[in-house]
C-alpha positions, -999 to +999 in steps of 0.1 A: +182+268-531+188+286-565+212+280-595+240+301-590+263+288-617+247+312-647+234+346-645+201+353-652+188+370-686+187+404-668+221+399-648+235+393-682+219+422-700+233+444-674+268+431-676+268+428-712+254+463-716+282+480-692+310+461-708+305+471-740+294+505-730+330+505-714+347+498-746+331+520-769+336+551-742+369+539-738+378+534-777+363+570-784+381+584-752+418+567-762+412+582-798+402+617-786+429+621-765+457+604-790+444+634-816+445+663-793+477+658-770+494+626-782+483+606-747+471+574-738+441+574-714+465+560-686+486+591-693+456+613-696+444+597-660+477+599-643+484+637-658+446+644-641+450+631-611+482+650-607+462+681-617+439+678-590+473+690-567+494+706-589+515+719-562+520+687-543+534+658-559+521+627-551+538+591-542+540+568-572+520+542-549+491+562-542+488+570-578+484+535-589+463+527-565+439+550-571+442+543-613+438+507-601+468+503-627+500+477-618+528+497-602+551+484-626+527+496-656+527+528-638+565+532-637+569+525-672+541+554-681+557+577-659+592+569-674+580+578-709+559+609-695+592+621-675+610+616-709+585+636-729+587+664-700+553+662-685+561+652-652+589+648-627+597+623-603+618+624-571+627+607-540+604+612-511+618+638-484+599+616-461+607+579-473+637+571-497+619+536-508+588+559-523+587+579-555+568+615-558+556+626-591+541+663-600+528+674-634+555+696-651+543+732-666+542+713-699+525+686-684+495+706-675+492+725-708+486+692-723+461+684-702+447+719-704+450+711-744+427+678-740+405+685-718+374+706-739+377+676-763+372+654-733+343+666-720+327+677-748+334+639-760+321+625-726+286+649-731+281+637-767+291+598-762+277+591-724+256+620-710+237+629-744+210+603-737+207+609-701+181+628-684+194+647-649+179+616-630+193+591-650+227+605-645+218+610-605+207+570-606+238+561-629+262+577-602+243+564-571+247+528-590+283+529-602+291+547-570+277+516-550+291+492-572+326+509-569+325+509-532+317+474-531+345+466-552+371+489-535+359+471-502+379+441-512+403+453-545+426+434-566+462+435-550+470+464-580+442+486-561+446+477-528+467+504-509+505+493-502+504+486-466+527+516-445+553+500-425+556+524-389+586+544-408+562+556-431+534+566-408 
């Protein structure tokens, strides 16, 4: 039987490379978002998620689940962003326990302001050294890992169970 208490050198190298790339990318993205729009990365993620359906408010719990962010952490961010006029929140018309959130025109403007620099940064920092085949392989690999991890997500990423009233 193989010793499972350690990662083999290849596994360890892949793990450390992924973690380092993730940290370096996160740092560069955070810096760009703060300089171009005064946003943190999670605030950008919230606006980008809401920007996918600009005319349809989304449940805060669904946004938290999708972003793998704690519900209390998302509540804090949404409160800060609402104070800055970047989004609105309101009780759900379907369920008084749920809060709906949507980007304001100002939030959409800030997203449009940071997006070109964000895209350019991602191209320069992450995609420049990759061929199309590399990008396809990376997308495939990370997609499988994401699906595997989402199959048994941590509590912060698990969809909230809906009661019969919610359905």
